[in-house]
N, C-alpha and C positions, 0 to 999 in steps of 0.2 A: 479619765477615769478607767479602771480596770473592768476587762468584761470576762466572761467564761467562767467556770469552775473554781477557778484560782482567786476569784475576786473576793477581797475582804468583806464581810458583813459585821455588822454590830448594831444591835439595837437598845436603847436606855428608855425605859418608861419610869415615870415617878409622879407620885400620887400625893399631892399636899405635902410635900418635903419630909414624909414620913415613912413610905415604903418604895423601894425601887427595884425593879427587875432589870438585869442587866445579861444581854447574851452575847456570844462570841468570846466567853472568857475560857482560856486555856488553863490557867492555874491561878490558885490562889496564894501570893508569896507570903503575906503576912496580914494580921488582923488584930484589933483590940477594939475596945469600946469607943474609940475617938477616930480610928483611921483604918482603912483596909487598902490595901496594894494589891491590886490584880493585873495579871497578864492577859491581855486582850489580842484579839486580832487586828486591833488598830493602835496597839502599843500598849505601855503600862499606864494604869488608871488609878489613881488615888482619890479614895471617897472620904471625906472629913465630915465629923459632925459630932453629936452627942449621944450616949447610950447605943450605940450602934451594935447590933447584932445579926447573926446570919440566920435567916429563916428557911432558905431552902438553899442547896448546893448540888448541882449535877454536872461534873466535867464532862460526862460522856455526852451531854446535850449542851454543854458550854453557857449553862445558866446558873446565875446567882441571884439570890433575893435578899436583899437589905432593908432592916427595917429600923427606925431611930429618927432623930432629929437630923436631918442632913443639911450641910453647910455649904460644902464645895465639892465638885468634880474638876480633877486637873488630870491633863495627860503629859507623862513624862517620857523622855526619851530612856534606852535601856541603862545608860551608863548613870544618870541621875537617879533613877528609881532604885540601882542597888547601892549606892553611896548614902542616899537618905534613909536607908531601913536596915544598914549594916549596924551590928552593935556599937561601933564609934559614932555612927550618925545618930544613933538615939541618944547616946551620952553626951554629945557636944552639939544638940539643936541649938 
């Protein structure tokens, strides 16, 4: 495990699958009402669900709040994340 000030840190808190706070977010790559793709300190994170929307966003603090019915959280490596969310990735899912 990494030690010191360069250690990666991320926290995910979810309440009743309806609201989720995520820290350690450096960028929101894409989002719609069924999927969010977030770049975090621990890798790319995909959040999938129904009627998803962003309640709060503060990239300065590295925090995102997502509301809706959350079905899954999946970490992806960098190459997979970019392939799955590109224009052709969406067209040929």
